[in-house]
GUROTI-928911 format. One record per residue (C-alpha): residue in three letters; x, y, z. Coordinates in steps of 0.1 Angstrom, whole numbers, padded with zeros to 4 digits, always signed. Layout:
ALAXYZ
...
This chain:
MET+0814+0658+0240
SER+0789+0667+0273
MET+0800+0687+0302
GLU+0789+0681+0334
VAL+0767+0709+0353
CYS+0771+0716+0392
PRO+0733+0708+0397
LYS+0734+0741+0424
CYS+0750+0773+0404
GLY+0742+0757+0367
LEU+0779+0758+0359
PRO+0805+0736+0344
LYS+0820+0709+0370
ASP+0854+0727+0362
LEU+0836+0764+0376
CYS+0820+0757+0399
ILE+0814+0780+0426
CYS+0796+0764+0452
LYS+0819+0752+0473
GLU+0837+0788+0478
ILE+0801+0801+0487
ALA+0795+0772+0512
LYS+0826+0785+0529
GLU+0816+0819+0531
GLN+0781+0820+0538
GLN+0799+0795+0578
MET+0807+0814+0602
VAL+0839+0794+0618
LYS+0846+0796+0657
VAL+0882+0794+0670
SER+0888+0791+0705
THR+0908+0774+0736
VAL+0892+0746+0757
LYS+0913+0736+0788
ARG+0910+0697+0792
ARG+0919+0671+0818
PHE+0962+0676+0827
GLY+0958+0714+0824
LYS+0962+0707+0786
ILE+0952+0732+0762
THR+0928+0724+0733
THR+0923+0744+0700
VAL+0884+0743+0687
ILE+0870+0747+0656
LYS+0835+0753+0652
GLY+0804+0761+0623
ILE+0816+0745+0600
ASN+0787+0721+0581
GLU+0798+0686+0570
LYS+0778+0684+0547
GLU+0797+0708+0526
VAL+0832+0710+0539
ASP+0851+0676+0540
LEU+0865+0679+0574
LYS+0886+0646+0577
GLY+0908+0667+0553
LEU+0902+0697+0568
SER+0923+0687+0600
LYS+0947+0668+0584
GLU+0953+0703+0564
LEU+0954+0721+0597
LYS+0972+0694+0616
SER+1000+0695+0590
ARG+1002+0739+0584
CYS+1000+0733+0632
ALA+1024+0699+0633
CYS+0999+0692+0656
GLY+0975+0656+0666
GLY+0944+0666+0664
THR+0910+0646+0657
VAL+0869+0651+0644
LYS+0841+0650+0672
ALA+0804+0654+0671
GLY+0814+0684+0637
CYS+0839+0700+0653
VAL+0877+0702+0645
GLU+0896+0697+0678
LEU+0937+0699+0681
GLN+0966+0698+0706
GLY+0980+0729+0715
ASN+0970+0766+0714
GLN+0968+0767+0680
GLU+0945+0803+0676
GLU+0961+0825+0650
LEU+0981+0799+0635
VAL+0941+0781+0624
LYS+0925+0818+0625
LYS+0953+0832+0600
THR+0954+0793+0575
LEU+0914+0791+0575
ARG+0910+0828+0560
GLU+0934+0817+0537
MET+0914+0792+0526
GLY+0884+0813+0522
TYR+0867+0810+0560
ARG+0846+0835+0574
LEU+0854+0845+0608
GLU+0833+0851+0638
GLY+0836+0880+0654
GLU+0854+0899+0621
GLU+0838+0914+0588
């Protein structure tokens, strides 16, 4: 019976901590932007696409905020001003936000 070992950290797959370390090392920036016709969009930047599934993250954030959104050019965009709820959710998921330690 062979156990699968993570090539990065050398630990067995079920104990692998690479994803947690990847989350902690990234500086995520959450901001709001005013778009056409005065619509406000919440933009989440600074998440490494190679280490994190942006589509999955987008889906989770959209369901938690009860809003629409998309993934564009390496950042997640959500409809409406969702800044506080997104920050709270990302903190719970283990991400470090820009401007706080």
